[in-house]
C-alpha angles and dihedrals in degrees: 000000000000111000119206119205116238111239112245116241089213127081110252147154126226113214120175090344093306122116119225116190124217116237141187104226122200113196144161118250124200115250122202139186130185095192130094121269140177122248091256091051091048092048091060095043105116139172116265119255106227134190123210129176120209147127114275110236095181142333138188135163092291110028139039116196120195141175133192102190133044140174116257095216104034142035095264124137130198140180089040127181135181118205127191104235088229087070095048112097100176141359117202124182110228116232122224 
């Protein structure tokens, strides 16, 4: 029997026979200010909600590792980030 592989509906990269899926990542970023502010200004000071798009290299309960670039001929990764999972609000797989 000849098996045909079902095409994934999600965007992905295959590197050294391993599949890495592409995600839209929503996360909180720390905001800082060294100036003076009133109590009311301070009360509305919030972290920024950021969106990144990248391939997920690995994730566990504590850490999310991503990359956005990779070598075509070797197992080399670039544009890498490591997020504490406590900062990650949402992970959404991107469809093709």
